[in-house]
C-alpha positions as CSV (number, residue, x, y, z in Angstrom):
1,M,14.1,-7.4,16.9
2,Q,16.9,-6.3,15.0
3,L,15.6,-8.4,12.0
4,I,13.0,-5.3,11.6
5,P,15.1,-3.2,10.3
6,N,16.9,-5.0,8.0
7,L,13.3,-6.8,6.3
8,F,12.0,-3.4,5.9
9,F,14.8,-1.3,4.4
10,G,17.1,-3.5,3.3
11,K,20.5,-3.1,3.1
12,D,20.6,-2.5,-0.8
13,L,18.3,-0.1,-0.5
14,E,20.2,1.9,2.6
15,K,23.1,1.9,0.2
16,E,21.2,3.3,-2.1
17,L,20.4,6.0,-0.4
18,Y,23.7,6.7,1.2
19,E,25.2,6.7,-2.4
20,H,22.2,9.2,-3.5
21,A,23.4,11.7,-0.2
22,A,26.5,11.3,-1.6
23,L,25.8,12.5,-4.9
24,C,23.7,15.3,-3.8
25,K,26.4,16.8,-2.2
26,D,28.7,16.9,-4.7
27,M,25.8,18.2,-7.1
28,S,26.0,21.7,-8.4
29,Q,22.8,23.7,-7.4
30,G,21.9,23.7,-11.0
31,E,21.8,20.1,-11.2
32,R,20.2,20.0,-7.7
33,D,17.2,22.0,-8.6
34,K,16.5,19.9,-11.6
35,M,16.5,16.7,-9.4
36,R,14.3,18.2,-7.0
37,R,11.5,19.0,-10.2
38,G,11.9,15.1,-10.9
39,D,11.8,12.3,-9.4
40,I,14.5,10.1,-7.3
41,H,13.8,6.1,-8.5
42,L,15.4,3.5,-6.5
43,T,15.7,0.1,-8.1
44,L,15.0,-2.6,-5.5
45,N,11.8,-4.7,-5.3
46,F,11.3,-6.5,-2.2
47,R,8.9,-8.4,-3.7
48,S,11.7,-9.9,-6.0
49,N,13.6,-10.9,-3.0
50,R,13.1,-14.4,-2.9
51,E,14.8,-15.0,0.8
52,L,12.3,-12.2,2.0
53,I,9.1,-13.9,0.7
54,Q,9.9,-17.2,1.8
55,F,10.4,-15.7,5.4
56,F,7.0,-13.8,5.1
57,N,5.3,-16.7,3.9
58,T,6.6,-19.2,6.6
59,T,6.5,-16.9,9.4
60,F,2.8,-15.5,9.0
61,G,1.4,-18.3,7.4
62,H,1.8,-20.0,10.8
63,I,0.9,-17.0,12.7
64,F,-2.5,-16.1,11.0
65,G,-3.5,-19.8,10.3
66,N,-6.1,-21.7,12.1
67,K,-2.9,-24.1,13.2
68,G,-4.7,-27.1,11.6
69,A,-7.9,-26.8,13.3
70,G,-9.9,-28.3,10.4
71,A,-12.2,-26.4,7.9
72,L,-12.5,-22.4,7.9
73,E,-15.4,-21.2,9.3
74,E,-17.4,-18.8,7.9
75,Y,-16.1,-15.8,9.7
76,E,-12.2,-17.6,9.5
77,S,-10.0,-16.3,6.2
78,V,-6.8,-18.0,5.6
79,Y,-3.7,-16.6,5.0
80,V,-2.6,-15.8,0.9
81,S,1.0,-16.4,0.5
82,I,3.2,-13.1,-1.1
83,K,4.2,-14.4,-4.8
84,K,7.5,-13.0,-6.3
85,A,7.1,-10.1,-8.0
86,N,6.8,-9.9,-12.2
87,C,9.6,-8.9,-12.9
88,S,12.6,-10.7,-14.7
89,D,15.7,-12.1,-12.8
90,S,18.0,-10.5,-15.8
91,G,17.5,-6.8,-14.6
92,D,15.7,-5.9,-18.0
93,E,12.6,-5.1,-15.7
94,R,12.9,-4.3,-12.3
95,G,10.4,-3.1,-9.5
96,S,11.2,0.9,-7.9
97,A,10.2,3.1,-5.5
98,V,9.8,6.6,-6.6
99,F,9.7,9.9,-4.5
100,Y,8.2,12.9,-5.6
101,Q,10.1,16.1,-4.4
102,G,8.0,19.3,-4.7
103,S,5.8,18.6,-7.5
104,V,2.5,20.2,-5.7
105,P,3.4,23.8,-4.1
106,R,2.3,24.5,-0.5
107,T,-0.7,26.4,-1.5
108,E,-2.1,28.5,1.1
109,G,-5.4,27.8,2.7
110,H,-4.8,24.0,1.5
111,S,-4.0,21.2,3.9
112,K,-1.4,18.6,4.2
113,V,-4.2,16.1,2.7
114,E,-4.9,18.2,0.0
115,R,-1.8,18.7,-1.1
116,E,-1.1,14.8,-0.9
117,A,-4.6,14.1,-2.7
118,S,-3.7,16.7,-5.8
119,L,-0.1,14.8,-5.9
120,L,-1.6,11.7,-6.8
121,A,-4.2,13.1,-9.1
122,D,-1.1,15.2,-10.6
123,V,0.9,11.6,-11.0
124,I,-1.9,9.9,-12.9
125,S,-2.9,12.5,-14.6
126,R,1.0,12.3,-16.0
127,I,0.7,8.7,-16.5
128,L,-2.8,9.2,-19.0
129,G,-0.6,11.5,-20.7
130,R,-2.7,14.5,-19.7
131,E,0.5,16.8,-19.5
132,G,2.4,15.9,-22.7
133,R,3.6,12.7,-23.9
134,E,7.1,13.6,-22.6
135,A,6.2,13.5,-19.0
136,P,8.3,10.6,-17.3
137,E,5.5,8.8,-15.9
138,Y,3.8,8.8,-19.4
139,R,6.8,6.8,-20.9
140,R,7.6,4.6,-17.8
141,Y,3.9,3.4,-16.9
142,R,2.4,2.3,-20.4
143,S,1.4,-0.7,-18.6
144,I,-0.3,1.0,-16.5
145,R,-2.0,3.4,-18.3
146,E,-3.5,0.6,-20.7
147,K,-5.2,-1.4,-17.8
148,I,-6.9,2.4,-17.0
149,E,-8.3,3.0,-20.5
150,K,-9.8,-0.5,-20.7
151,G,-11.3,0.1,-17.4
152,E,-9.8,-2.2,-15.6
153,P,-8.3,-1.9,-11.8
154,A,-4.5,-0.7,-12.2
155,I,-3.5,1.5,-9.1
156,G,-3.9,0.6,-5.8
157,V,-3.4,3.5,-2.6
158,L,-3.0,2.2,0.9
159,F,-4.3,4.5,3.9
160,F,-2.9,4.0,7.2
161,A,-6.6,5.3,8.2
162,Y,-10.0,6.6,6.2
163,T,-10.1,9.7,8.1
164,H,-9.6,11.9,5.3
165,I,-10.6,9.2,2.1
166,K,-13.4,11.9,1.2
167,T,-10.7,14.3,0.1
168,F,-9.0,11.9,-1.7
169,E,-12.3,11.0,-3.4
170,T,-13.6,15.0,-4.1
171,I,-9.6,15.6,-5.6
172,L,-10.1,12.6,-7.9
173,R,-13.5,13.3,-8.7
174,E,-12.6,16.7,-9.7
175,A,-9.9,15.8,-11.6
176,G,-11.7,13.3,-13.7
177,I,-9.7,10.2,-12.6
178,P,-12.2,7.0,-12.1
179,F,-11.9,5.1,-8.7
180,V,-13.5,2.9,-6.2
181,V,-13.2,3.1,-2.5
182,N,-12.5,-0.9,-1.1
183,K,-13.8,-0.2,2.1
184,G,-13.2,-3.6,3.5
185,K,-14.1,-5.3,6.7
186,G,-11.7,-3.4,9.1
187,F,-14.7,-0.3,10.4
188,F,-16.5,-3.3,12.0
189,R,-13.3,-4.6,13.6
190,C,-12.5,-1.4,15.2
191,E,-13.3,-1.8,19.1
192,E,-15.3,1.4,19.2
193,I,-18.0,0.0,16.5
194,M,-17.5,-3.6,17.8
195,E,-18.6,-2.4,21.0
196,M,-21.8,-0.4,19.8
197,V,-23.0,-2.9,17.7
198,Q,-22.8,-5.7,20.7
199,L,-25.2,-3.2,22.4
200,L,-27.7,-3.1,19.9
201,A,-27.9,-6.6,19.3
202,Y,-28.8,-7.0,23.2
203,L,-31.3,-4.2,23.0
204,S,-32.7,-5.4,20.1
205,D,-33.0,-8.7,21.8
206,A,-32.8,-9.1,25.6
207,R,-32.0,-12.9,25.5
208,Q,-28.2,-11.8,23.8
209,G,-26.6,-12.3,26.8
210,I,-23.1,-12.9,25.6
211,S,-23.5,-9.2,23.5
212,L,-24.5,-7.5,26.5
213,V,-21.4,-8.6,28.6
214,A,-18.8,-8.0,25.7
215,A,-20.7,-4.2,25.5
216,L,-20.4,-4.0,29.7
217,R,-16.7,-4.9,29.6
218,G,-15.9,-2.4,26.6
219,S,-15.0,1.2,26.8
220,I,-19.4,2.1,26.6
221,F,-19.3,0.9,30.3
222,G,-16.3,-0.2,31.6
223,L,-17.1,-2.8,34.3
224,S,-14.5,-5.1,35.3
225,D,-13.8,-9.0,34.9
226,P,-15.4,-9.7,38.8
227,E,-18.3,-7.0,38.4
228,L,-19.6,-9.3,35.4
229,F,-18.9,-12.4,37.5
230,D,-21.3,-10.8,40.3
231,L,-23.9,-9.6,38.0
232,F,-24.0,-13.0,35.7
233,T,-23.4,-15.7,38.2
234,A,-26.5,-14.2,40.5
235,P,-29.7,-16.3,40.4
236,V,-31.9,-13.4,39.4
237,P,-32.9,-11.2,36.2
238,I,-29.8,-9.0,35.3
239,D,-32.4,-6.4,35.4
240,E,-33.0,-7.3,38.9
241,K,-29.0,-7.5,39.7
242,F,-28.6,-3.8,38.3
243,F,-31.5,-2.4,40.2
244,N,-30.7,-3.9,43.4
245,S,-26.9,-3.2,43.5
246,P,-25.5,-1.1,46.2
247,H,-23.6,0.7,43.9
248,E,-25.1,4.1,42.5
249,Y,-23.3,3.4,39.0
250,L,-24.7,0.2,38.4
251,K,-28.3,1.2,39.2
252,R,-27.8,4.4,36.3
253,I,-26.1,1.3,34.1
254,G,-29.5,-0.7,34.2
255,M,-31.8,2.4,34.4
256,Q,-30.0,3.3,30.5
257,L,-30.5,0.0,29.4
258,H,-33.8,0.0,30.6
259,A,-34.7,3.6,29.0
260,W,-32.8,2.3,25.5
261,R,-34.4,-0.9,24.9
262,R,-38.0,1.3,25.5
263,L,-36.3,3.8,22.9
264,A,-35.4,1.1,20.7
265,G,-38.6,0.3,19.4
266,H,-40.0,4.1,18.8
267,V,-37.2,6.1,17.6
268,P,-35.2,5.5,14.4
269,L,-31.5,3.9,14.8
270,P,-29.0,6.8,14.3
271,E,-31.2,8.5,17.1
272,L,-31.2,5.8,19.5
273,I,-26.9,5.4,18.8
274,R,-26.9,9.5,19.4
275,N,-28.7,9.0,23.0
276,I,-26.4,6.3,23.8
277,I,-23.5,8.4,23.0
278,R,-24.9,11.4,24.9
279,D,-25.9,9.4,28.1
280,R,-22.9,7.3,28.5
281,R,-20.8,10.5,27.4
282,L,-18.9,8.9,24.9
283,I,-17.8,11.9,23.5
284,A,-15.1,13.0,26.1
285,A,-13.8,9.0,26.3
286,L,-13.4,9.1,22.8
287,S,-11.7,12.6,22.9
288,S,-9.5,11.1,25.7
289,H,-8.2,8.4,23.3
290,P,-4.9,8.8,21.5
291,K,-6.3,7.9,18.1
292,R,-9.4,10.3,19.5
293,I,-9.6,11.5,15.6
294,Q,-10.1,8.1,13.9
295,R,-12.5,6.9,16.5
296,M,-14.7,9.7,16.3
297,A,-14.8,9.5,12.5
298,N,-15.4,5.9,12.8
299,M,-18.8,6.8,15.4
300,E,-20.1,9.5,13.0
301,K,-19.3,6.7,9.9
302,F,-21.3,4.3,11.9
303,I,-24.4,7.2,12.3
304,G,-24.1,7.2,8.6
305,I,-24.2,3.7,7.9
306,A,-27.1,3.0,10.3
307,R,-29.0,6.0,8.7
308,Q,-28.6,4.6,5.2
309,F,-29.7,1.1,6.3
310,E,-32.9,2.4,7.4
311,L,-33.5,4.6,4.5
312,E,-33.2,1.4,2.1
313,G,-35.8,-0.4,3.9
314,N,-33.8,-3.0,5.9
315,G,-35.8,-2.7,8.9
316,S,-34.3,-1.2,12.5
317,L,-34.4,-2.4,16.1
318,A,-38.1,-2.0,16.3
């Protein structure tokens, strides 16, 4: 896999960084301070490299395609080819990567996330000319400013996770910068959310056997494939199989499922979810996961969505 470093960190960019490091070494202290107050611009735009674009489209188009299986189903998506960046081959207009250094002071009492969000708001404010027309961002990003002034989408911010999205929303709102949050569908594809959705589907309709299998096999119950095989191949109803099991933990699962099905018709959906979390001790399971912060935040968000769903009159599991 030696290809990966060259893919995302090309030779030209490596050369630029080494040349930049050498330049910094020969700089005077005053020049270094001036550079720290400004920005470092790298002129290579990987979206303009035809070989990389062709590699991505050829490779990932095959990996994420449906392999000629026919028409796409409603739940399927098609790979969208990457297109060459909108820049001229002559080099008069080239993409760039910008590194901001020390633009936001490390204020006591402000977290790293708050400083990062403040930096983002500060950069956008300079693009809009709020820091004066002499700011480098005001001169460089005219096309972005024109889109913002027209109320058009102009800047996209990509997050590894939505854990701290509320912090960014608050700081951008306080700075008077308009924004929208595209939640996407990734949240409902998270393992812990999919398992809870499958369990709720079964609790609302006991005929949803596939949903029950998915829930039992997941982290909420953690049953093995042989255990599931024994449960679902026996010529008796699943409830009887649980209650007549020689294993206490299977009997306990049966009693919990029975109790939750009764609650499903009498308590609000958020309360039912919290009962499931409590009865299965899911907080401990989520806390032990390497991505525990994100998973616990996802579960709280899911409860909030369920609460809003009912407040809007969309019904419940009753």
